[in-house]
Each structure stands twice: as C-alpha cells, then as structure tokens.
C-alpha positions in Angstrom: -1.3 33.7 75.1 -0.4 32.9 78.7 -3.6 31.0 80.2 -4.0 34.0 82.7 -4.8 36.2 79.7 -7.1 33.4 78.0 -9.0 33.3 81.1 -9.6 36.9 81.7 -10.7 37.3 78.2 -13.5 34.5 78.7 -14.5 36.2 82.4 -14.9 39.4 80.8 -17.1 37.9 77.8 -19.2 36.2 80.3 -19.7 38.4 82.6 -20.7 41.5 80.1 -22.8 38.9 78.1 -24.7 38.3 81.3 -24.9 41.4 83.4 -24.5 44.1 80.7 -26.7 45.9 77.8 -27.4 49.3 76.7 -29.3 50.3 80.0 -26.7 48.9 82.4 -23.0 49.5 81.0 -20.1 48.5 83.1 -17.4 50.6 84.1 -13.4 49.9 83.9 -13.2 49.8 87.8 -16.6 47.7 88.1 -14.8 45.1 85.4 -11.4 45.5 87.5 -13.3 44.8 90.8 -15.1 41.8 89.7 -12.1 40.5 88.2 -10.3 40.7 91.5 -13.4 39.2 93.8 -14.5 36.4 91.8 -11.5 35.1 90.1 -8.4 36.5 92.3 -7.1 38.3 89.1 -5.2 41.6 89.9 -5.5 43.7 86.6 -4.1 47.1 85.5 -6.8 49.6 84.3 -4.7 50.1 81.0 -4.5 46.1 80.2 -8.4 46.1 79.5 -8.2 48.3 76.1 -5.8 45.4 75.0 -8.5 43.1 75.7 -11.1 44.3 74.0 -9.0 45.2 70.9 -8.0 41.1 71.1 -11.9 40.0 71.4 -12.5 42.5 68.6 -10.2 40.7 65.9 -11.8 37.6 67.0 -15.1 38.9 66.2 -16.7 39.8 69.5 -17.9 43.2 69.7 -18.4 45.1 72.7 -20.0 48.9 72.5 -17.7 51.7 74.4 -19.2 54.7 75.9 -15.9 57.1 76.3 -15.0 59.2 79.1 -12.7 59.0 82.1 -13.7 55.7 83.0 -14.6 54.0 80.0 -18.1 51.9 79.9 -18.7 49.0 78.3 -21.6 46.8 76.9 -22.7 43.9 74.7 -25.3 44.8 72.0 -24.4 42.3 69.4 -27.1 39.7 70.5 -28.7 37.1 68.2 -32.4 38.0 69.6 -33.7 41.5 70.6 -36.1 41.5 73.4 -39.3 41.5 71.2 -38.2 38.4 69.1 -37.5 36.6 72.0 -41.0 37.8 73.7 -42.4 36.1 70.4 -40.4 32.9 70.9 -41.4 32.6 74.4 -45.1 33.1 73.8 -44.8 30.5 71.3 -43.4 27.6 73.3 -45.8 28.8 76.5 -49.0 28.3 74.3 -47.7 25.2 72.4 -49.9 22.1 72.8 -47.2 20.1 71.3 -44.9 20.1 74.2 -44.8 19.5 78.1 -45.4 22.3 80.9 -42.1 20.9 81.7 -40.3 21.3 78.4 -42.1 24.6 78.0 -40.3 25.8 81.0 -36.6 24.4 80.0 -36.7 25.6 76.6 -37.9 28.9 77.8 -35.2 29.2 80.3 -32.5 28.5 77.6 -34.2 31.2 75.5 -33.7 33.8 78.5 -30.1 33.2 78.6 -29.6 35.0 75.3 -30.1 38.1 76.7 -29.1 39.9 79.8 -30.0 39.2 83.1 -32.0 42.5 83.4 -33.9 41.8 80.4 -34.3 38.3 81.6 -36.0 39.2 84.6 -38.5 41.4 82.5 -39.3 38.4 80.4 -39.9 36.0 83.5 -42.3 38.4 84.7 -44.5 38.0 81.8 -44.2 34.0 80.9 -47.2 32.0 82.0 -46.9 28.5 81.6 -49.1 26.6 84.3 -52.7 26.0 83.3 -52.6 25.9 79.6 -53.6 22.5 77.6 -50.2 20.9 77.3 -49.4 17.3 76.0 -48.4 14.8 78.7 -46.2 13.1 76.2 -42.7 13.9 77.6 -41.1 12.0 74.8 -42.4 14.2 71.9 -39.1 16.2 71.3 -37.6 12.7 71.0 -39.9 11.5 68.8 -39.8 14.6 66.5 -36.0 13.8 66.1 -36.4 10.4 65.1 -38.9 11.3 62.4 -36.5 14.3 61.2 -33.8 11.7 60.6 -36.2 8.7 59.1 -37.2 11.9 56.5 -33.6 13.2 55.9 -32.5 9.2 55.1 -35.4 8.8 53.0 -36.2 5.2 55.3 -39.3 4.2 56.5 -40.3 4.1 60.2 -42.7 1.9 62.3 -44.6 3.2 65.4 -47.8 2.4 67.4 -50.1 5.3 68.0 -52.8 6.1 70.8 -56.1 7.6 71.1 -58.2 8.3 74.2 -61.7 6.3 75.0 -64.5 7.4 76.3 -63.4 7.3 80.1 -60.7 9.5 78.9 -57.9 6.9 79.2 -55.1 7.0 76.9 -55.4 3.6 74.8 -53.6 2.1 71.7 -55.6 2.6 68.2 -56.4 -0.4 66.5 -55.1 -2.5 69.5 -51.6 -2.0 69.2 -51.0 -2.3 65.8 -47.7 -1.0 64.1 -48.2 1.3 61.5 -45.1 1.3 58.7 -45.1 4.8 57.1 -43.1 6.6 54.7 -42.5 10.0 56.1 -42.5 13.1 53.8 -42.8 15.9 55.7 -43.6 17.4 59.0 -46.4 20.1 59.3 -47.3 22.5 62.2 -51.1 23.3 62.7 -53.2 24.2 65.6 -50.4 24.0 68.3 -49.8 20.5 67.3 -47.0 18.6 64.9 -48.2 16.2 62.2 -46.5 13.8 60.0 -47.9 13.6 56.7 -46.8 10.3 54.9 -47.7 7.0 52.6 -49.3 4.5 55.3 -48.4 1.0 54.2 -51.2 -0.3 56.3 -54.0 1.7 54.6 -52.0 2.3 51.1 -52.7 5.7 51.2 -51.5 9.3 52.5 -52.3 9.5 56.3 -51.2 12.2 58.8 -50.6 11.4 62.2 -50.1 13.8 65.5 -46.6 13.2 66.8 -47.4 13.7 70.2 -49.9 10.6 70.1 -46.9 8.2 68.9 -46.6 5.8 71.6 -42.8 6.1 71.9 -40.1 7.3 69.4 -40.6 5.3 66.1 -38.4 2.4 65.0 -36.5 3.9 61.7 -36.3 0.9 59.4 -32.7 1.2 58.4 -33.4 -1.3 55.2 -36.5 -0.4 54.2 -36.7 2.7 51.8 -39.4 4.9 52.1 -41.9 5.0 49.2 -41.4 7.7 46.9 -43.9 10.5 47.4 -46.4 10.4 44.5 -45.6 13.0 41.8 -49.1 14.5 41.9 -49.0 15.1 45.5 -49.7 18.7 46.3 -48.8 19.4 49.9 -50.8 22.7 50.1 -54.0 21.2 48.6 -53.2 18.2 51.3 -53.3 20.6 54.3 -56.0 22.3 53.6 -57.8 19.2 52.7 -57.1 18.1 56.3 -56.5 20.7 58.0 -58.7 23.3 57.0 -61.9 23.5 55.8 -61.4 21.1 52.9 -62.8 17.8 53.9 -63.3 16.3 50.6 -62.1 16.8 46.8 -65.1 18.5 46.0 -65.1 22.4 46.5 -67.9 24.6 45.9 -68.7 28.5 46.3 -71.0 28.9 49.1 -72.7 32.3 49.8 -72.8 33.6 53.5 -74.9 36.7 54.9 -72.3 38.5 57.3 -72.6 41.1 59.9 -69.9 43.8 59.7 -67.9 42.8 62.7 -67.2 39.2 60.6 -64.9 40.6 58.4 -61.9 40.0 60.0 -62.6 36.7 60.5 -63.4 35.8 56.9 -60.0 37.8 55.9 -58.5 35.6 58.2 -59.8 32.4 57.1 -59.7 33.0 53.2 -57.5 36.2 52.3 -58.1 39.3 51.2 -58.9 38.1 47.6 -61.9 36.2 48.9 -65.3 37.8 47.0 -67.4 40.5 49.3 -70.2 42.7 48.6 -71.3 45.4 50.9 -75.5 44.9 51.8 -76.0 47.6 54.1 -73.8 49.2 57.0 -74.3 46.7 59.3 -73.8 43.6 56.8 -71.8 42.0 53.7 -72.0 39.0 51.7 -69.1 37.0 50.8 -68.7 33.8 48.5 -66.0 31.4 49.7 -65.2 28.3 48.3 -65.4 25.3 50.9 -66.2 21.8 51.2 -69.5 21.8 52.9 -68.4 19.3 56.1 -68.6 19.3 59.8 -65.4 21.7 59.8 -67.2 24.3 57.6 -70.8 23.9 59.5 -68.7 24.4 63.0 -66.5 27.3 62.2 -70.2 29.2 60.7 -71.8 28.3 63.9 -68.9 29.6 65.9 -70.2 33.3 64.9 -73.3 32.6 67.2 -75.5 33.6 64.4 -73.5 36.5 62.9 -72.9 34.5 59.9 -75.6 32.8 58.0 -75.5 30.2 54.7 -77.3 31.8 52.2 -76.5 29.1 49.3 -76.7 26.4 47.6 -80.0 25.2 49.2 -78.2 22.0 49.6 -75.7 23.5 51.8 -78.3 25.2 54.0 -80.2 21.8 54.5 -77.2 19.5 55.7 -76.3 22.3 58.2 -79.8 22.6 59.5 -79.8 18.7 59.6 -76.6 19.2 61.6 -77.9 21.3 63.8 -81.1 19.1 64.3 -78.9 16.3 65.6 -77.1 18.2 68.2 -80.5 19.0 69.6 -81.9 15.6 69.7 -82.3 14.1 73.0 
C-alpha cells in the first residue's frame, strides 16, 4: 500500500471519529473537500468505497447512509454519552485528585466522542469550587502503591495531617511508616491503602492524598503475608462505616417515614422494619454504638430517635451534652 493511501485512510478515520456521529454524518463531497483543503489530496469519489472496505477489513467500522452521495459516520465508540457523563461527574466530584488533574482527565475523556457531543458535555462540567485535594502527586502515589501490591513488596513513606492552624505537617514528627500493602479501597471520594504496619504491628489504613510524596518500594523486603483470618469486608465496615469496634449490637430506632430511604441506603433492604403509624416506623439495625453512628442519627434533625438499648441512649445523650458544654 502506498504511503499516500495509508495517510488518506488515517485522515478519513481521524476526521470521522472527531466530527461525525448519527446526527452529523459526513457526505462523500464533504470528505473529498476535507482531503483537498486540509491535506492537498485530490481523490476521486469512486475511491472512497474501497477505502472504507479496507478499513472494515481492519476492524474499523463506519455506518453508511446510502444515497446518491453516500454519507458516513462513526458509531462504534467505546463509551456512549450517558456513560461518559457518569465518568465525568465522578471525576468532577472526586476529592482524591486536584482540580487541575480533574480538568485534564475530563479533557481526555471528552476526546472519546464526537466534537458535537463533546461540546454538550463541556457545557455541563463544573469542577471549580468543589472540595479537592491539593496533593498534585496523588496519581503518582497511586501508581507506586499499585506496583508494590503487584510485586508483593513493602513500602516506606511519610504521612501528613493538618494542625490547629490549618497547616499541613508531618505526622509523628516525620516518622517513616513501613507497610505491607494489601489492597486499595475507594471510600467517600478518597483512596485508602489497607495493609500491615510494621511500626504499629497491626492492620492500618492510610489515605493516599495524605502521603507526603510517592512511597519508596523496598525491593529487598517482601510484604508480610495477609493474615489468613483477615476479612476485608468486615474491616472496611468497621473502619469506614458504623462499625468502629469489634462489638456490634441491635439498636432500635423510631423514624419518620421520610427516613426510610436513608435506612435502606445505609443498611440494605433486608434491614428489619415495622410500621408504627402512617408517619412513623421502627427499625432494628446492627451497628457499633460509636460517634460515627451517633453523628449519623443526629444528622436526621430529630426525624430519627434511639429507642434502645438504654445504654446506647445514655451514650448518645452524653455525647450531645458534651457538644453543648461551654
């Protein structure tokens, strides 16, 4: 195949990929004019069907609208518009990456559709003003942690936190943590590493955007094997949900009807509930009575009340009393 033919096929593919879709097919004369104006190629209209047949053999399919002047468009995209919108919304709202990184990722995603659809998506993208991390190294950190997990090696890193002046400082005076990384968990718009910490000699979780910089992979230190009895689902419930200790108990709640969505979202459809009257229901939920749980109850602004056990009611009252103290 001559170089001119190879280039022509590539130019046609690029043009249709970027500027055509089902609502914007491109006609034979328009393609010929594009090749002439943009690339100085004089092409006979009878040449195009052979070009498309060749690309079809290579697995590149274009839709054809048969007419006196055939029209073509590319419709075999990896993502459709609703799928791209979901991905873009997730990136926009993610606190894990910086505003600049969000904008760059969205820009790349938008190139996966036609220019017309890309413009529609751009009009609905909002990133500014959202809570985002300021750690620009976070994607690099994620890459290193993934590599360490794949290789089964320990990592070493420093960890940061904010002091009471809202300044980022080193935790534990810059102490290096040595961790056997097991798994990455996405929760609450942040990535967390779960692994065995040599310093503390037990399982710990670390938020990736709080790493000071990319971790050092300790090439000569194999990771401590994951404990055979380690239950990832139970651990994530304990750490990231309402299970802050090992002891879970049944707690009875009295709720207004509008709270049912929140109960199901948090505990699933198998949670035990019973209608009290047209405006209220009772629910029995299995949780660890903890600040995490009490904050959740308080967030319903009185639409949810703890009925028992009495010990849990007393702990909740004590937490509220402390919050009101001068």
